[in-house]
C-alpha positions in Angstrom: 25.6 -34.2 -1.7 26.9 -30.6 -0.7 23.6 -29.3 -2.1 21.7 -31.7 0.2 23.6 -31.0 3.1 23.1 -27.2 2.7 19.4 -27.7 2.3 19.2 -29.8 5.4 21.2 -27.3 7.3 18.8 -24.4 5.9 15.9 -26.5 7.2 17.6 -26.8 10.7 18.4 -23.3 11.1 14.6 -22.3 10.0 13.4 -25.0 12.7 15.7 -23.6 15.1 14.8 -20.1 14.3 11.0 -20.8 14.6 11.5 -22.8 18.2 13.5 -19.5 19.4 10.6 -17.4 18.3 7.9 -19.7 19.8 10.2 -19.6 23.0 10.4 -15.7 23.1 6.9 -15.3 22.4 6.0 -17.6 25.4 8.3 -15.6 27.7 6.8 -12.3 26.5 3.2 -13.6 27.2 4.2 -14.8 30.7 5.7 -11.3 31.3 2.4 -9.8 30.1 0.0 -12.0 31.7 -1.4 -10.9 35.3 0.4 -12.5 38.2 -3.0 -12.8 40.0 -5.8 -12.8 37.3 -8.8 -12.9 39.5 -10.5 -9.5 40.6 -13.0 -9.3 43.0 -15.4 -6.3 42.2 -18.0 -5.1 44.7 -20.6 -2.9 43.2 -24.1 -1.4 43.3 -27.1 -3.1 41.8 -27.7 -0.7 39.6 -24.8 -1.5 37.5 -25.8 -4.9 37.0 -29.7 -4.5 36.5 -29.0 -1.9 33.4 -26.6 -4.4 31.8 -23.9 -2.1 31.5 -21.4 -4.5 33.3 -22.6 -7.2 30.9 -21.1 -4.8 28.3 -18.2 -3.7 30.1 -16.7 -6.6 32.0 -16.1 -8.9 28.9 -14.4 -6.4 27.0 -12.1 -5.4 30.2 -11.4 -9.5 30.5 -10.5 -9.7 26.7 -8.1 -6.8 26.9 -6.5 -7.5 30.2 -6.4 -11.2 30.8 -8.0 -10.6 34.2 -11.2 -12.4 35.4 -13.6 -10.4 37.2 -16.0 -11.8 40.0 -18.8 -9.4 40.3 -20.4 -9.0 43.6 -23.6 -6.7 43.1 -24.9 -5.5 46.2 -25.9 -2.0 47.6 -23.1 0.4 47.9 -23.1 0.2 51.9 -22.3 -3.7 51.5 -19.9 -3.1 48.9 -17.9 -0.7 50.9 -18.3 -3.0 53.9 -16.5 -5.6 51.9 -13.8 -3.0 50.9 -13.2 -2.4 54.7 -12.6 -5.9 55.4 -10.5 -6.4 52.2 -12.9 -8.9 51.0 -12.9 -7.0 47.5 -10.2 -5.5 45.5 -12.1 -2.8 43.7 -15.5 -1.1 44.2 -18.0 0.6 41.8 -20.3 2.7 44.0 -22.6 5.5 44.3 -22.9 6.8 47.8 -20.6 9.9 48.1 -20.8 10.6 51.5 -20.0 7.0 52.7 -17.4 7.0 50.1 -15.7 10.1 51.4 -15.6 8.3 54.8 -14.4 5.1 53.4 -11.5 7.1 52.0 -10.8 9.3 55.1 -10.5 5.8 57.1 -7.6 4.8 54.9 -9.8 2.0 53.2 -9.1 3.0 49.7 -6.1 3.8 47.5 -7.7 5.9 45.2 -11.2 7.3 44.3 -12.1 8.4 40.6 -15.2 9.9 39.2 -16.6 7.7 36.4 -20.2 8.5 35.5 -23.7 9.9 36.8 -27.3 9.7 36.2 -30.2 10.7 38.5 -32.5 9.4 40.9 -36.4 9.6 40.0 -39.7 8.9 42.3 -41.9 6.8 40.5 -45.2 5.5 41.4 -48.7 4.1 40.0 -50.5 6.1 37.5 -53.1 7.0 39.6 -50.8 9.0 42.0 -52.7 8.8 45.1 -50.4 11.4 46.7 -50.8 13.9 43.8 -47.0 14.4 43.3 -46.8 14.3 39.7 -44.5 17.1 38.2 -43.6 18.5 41.7 -40.4 20.2 41.5 -39.0 19.2 44.9 -38.4 15.7 45.8 -38.5 16.6 49.4 -42.1 18.0 49.0 -43.1 15.2 46.9 -42.1 12.9 50.0 -44.1 15.1 52.3 -47.3 14.7 50.2 -46.7 10.7 50.3 -46.5 10.8 53.8 -49.5 13.0 54.5 -51.7 10.9 52.3 -50.4 7.8 54.0 -49.5 6.4 50.3 -47.3 3.1 50.5 -43.7 3.8 49.8 -41.4 0.9 49.4 -37.8 1.5 50.5 -34.9 -0.7 49.5 -33.8 -0.6 53.2 -30.5 -2.2 52.3 -27.8 0.5 53.3 -27.4 1.0 49.3 -26.5 4.3 47.8 -30.2 4.6 46.8 -31.2 4.0 50.2 -28.8 6.7 51.6 -30.2 9.1 49.1 -33.8 8.4 50.3 -32.9 8.9 53.9 -31.3 12.1 53.2 -34.5 13.2 51.3 -37.0 12.2 54.3 -34.5 14.3 56.7 -34.7 17.2 54.4 -38.7 16.9 54.2 -38.6 16.5 57.9 -40.4 13.2 58.0 -39.7 10.3 60.5 -40.7 7.2 58.5 -39.9 5.0 61.5 -42.8 2.8 62.4 -45.2 4.2 59.8 -47.6 1.5 58.3 -47.3 3.3 54.8 -43.4 2.8 54.9 -42.1 -0.4 54.0 -38.5 -1.9 53.4 -37.8 -4.7 51.1 -34.2 -5.1 51.9 -33.7 -5.9 48.2 -31.7 -4.6 45.2 -33.3 -2.0 43.1 -34.5 -4.1 40.2 -36.5 -6.2 42.9 -37.8 -3.3 44.7 -39.2 -1.6 41.6 -40.9 -5.0 40.8 -42.3 -5.1 44.5 -43.3 -1.5 44.4 -45.2 -2.3 40.9 -47.1 -5.3 42.4 -48.1 -3.3 45.4 -48.7 -0.1 43.3 -46.4 1.9 45.7 -44.3 4.8 45.5 -40.4 4.4 45.5 -37.0 5.9 44.6 -35.1 4.6 41.8 -32.0 5.3 39.9 -33.1 6.3 36.3 -30.9 3.6 34.5 -32.5 0.7 36.5 -36.0 1.9 35.8 -35.7 2.6 32.1 -34.1 -0.9 31.8 -37.1 -2.5 33.5 -39.8 0.1 32.6 -41.9 -2.3 30.1 -42.6 -4.8 32.9 -43.3 -2.5 35.8 -46.5 -0.4 35.1 -44.8 2.6 37.1 -44.6 6.3 36.1 -41.8 8.9 36.4 -43.6 11.5 38.8 -40.8 13.4 40.2 -37.6 14.4 38.3 -35.1 16.8 37.6 -34.4 18.2 41.3 -30.7 19.0 41.8 -30.9 16.8 44.9 -31.7 13.5 42.9 -27.9 13.6 41.3 -26.7 9.9 41.1 -22.8 10.0 41.1 -20.6 6.8 40.6 -17.2 6.5 41.7 -14.5 3.6 41.2 -12.5 3.0 44.2 -9.2 0.8 44.5 -8.9 -0.9 48.0 -5.9 -0.1 50.0 -3.4 -2.9 49.5 -1.2 -1.5 52.3 -4.0 -2.2 54.6 -4.8 -5.7 53.3 -1.8 -7.4 51.4 -4.0 -10.0 49.6 -5.9 -7.4 47.9 -5.0 -7.6 43.8 -3.7 -4.0 43.6 -2.7 -4.4 39.9 -5.9 -5.8 39.0 -7.8 -3.1 40.9 -5.7 -0.4 39.3 -6.2 -2.1 35.8 -9.9 -2.1 36.3 -10.1 1.4 37.6 -8.0 2.6 34.7 -10.3 0.9 32.2 -13.4 2.5 33.8 -12.0 6.0 33.3 -10.3 5.5 29.8 -11.5 7.3 26.6 -12.7 4.1 25.1 -14.9 2.8 28.0 -16.2 6.4 28.5 -17.5 6.5 24.9 -19.3 3.2 25.8 -20.9 4.7 28.8 -21.8 7.8 26.8 -24.1 5.7 24.0 -25.2 2.8 26.5 -29.1 2.6 26.3 -29.4 5.1 23.5 -30.3 2.4 20.9 -33.0 0.9 23.1 -34.2 3.8 25.4 -33.8 6.6 23.1 -31.3 8.2 25.6 -28.1 7.1 27.7 -28.8 5.5 31.1 -25.4 6.9 32.4 -23.6 10.1 31.4 -19.4 9.6 31.3 -17.6 12.1 33.8 -13.9 11.1 34.0 -11.6 13.9 34.7 -14.6 16.2 35.7 -15.1 17.4 39.3 -18.3 16.2 41.0 -19.4 19.5 42.4 -19.6 20.7 38.6 -22.1 17.7 37.7 -25.9 18.6 36.9 -25.3 22.3 36.2 
């Protein structure tokens, strides 16, 4: 009987220990789980169209327990959301507008993530004869002179901002010109319209490479230093909008500049296109890129 009672006591102790271990585990999990799981991330269409986010976001969600709602719009629209506190974190590529965003107190931090470059693409027939021109501004002058159809995103995106800068540099006023048309669409859709109409357009290299096989458009101008395309991650200022998920935004920003993510960015696209679609830049200075 004593042996039986001893065995029963041991069993009771083991069960109690297991229950305590499960309870402790649940408490620890509760402490580690995010208080606010949902993150709204506003970003440019190029990060979506290239498929980069399809790789990174599931990894981030698995590692952190957060759930990311991605809103892919132009950089301008993404920052407009940030200005209203309608997004927690931004992944954008419009440096001048980003600096103003930060100067106006809308952002808590802004960190360099990666870059690629813009290219001028168009039909192989190249009616404006711009192929292999070294200056993007000179290429745009030739397009205007030839009255060759040019499709602009016209959506206040980072690409659109870059394009307007290039037209200004070329001293060309596109307003009211029949050869200049605006789609009001993202990069992938604008490339499709340009392909359909056999028109020129400015694109980021990553989106072009991701869609190239279905376009029938050629890279005609590339390599100009003015065509550098730089991406930053910005945490929206929680002091200005208390409902912003500050912890989630910081976790996502930290993830984007982490060594693991930067290594993924470094090789993303190599197996399919023979070269990466983006180049990792965390910890670098923007002014040193492209040199």
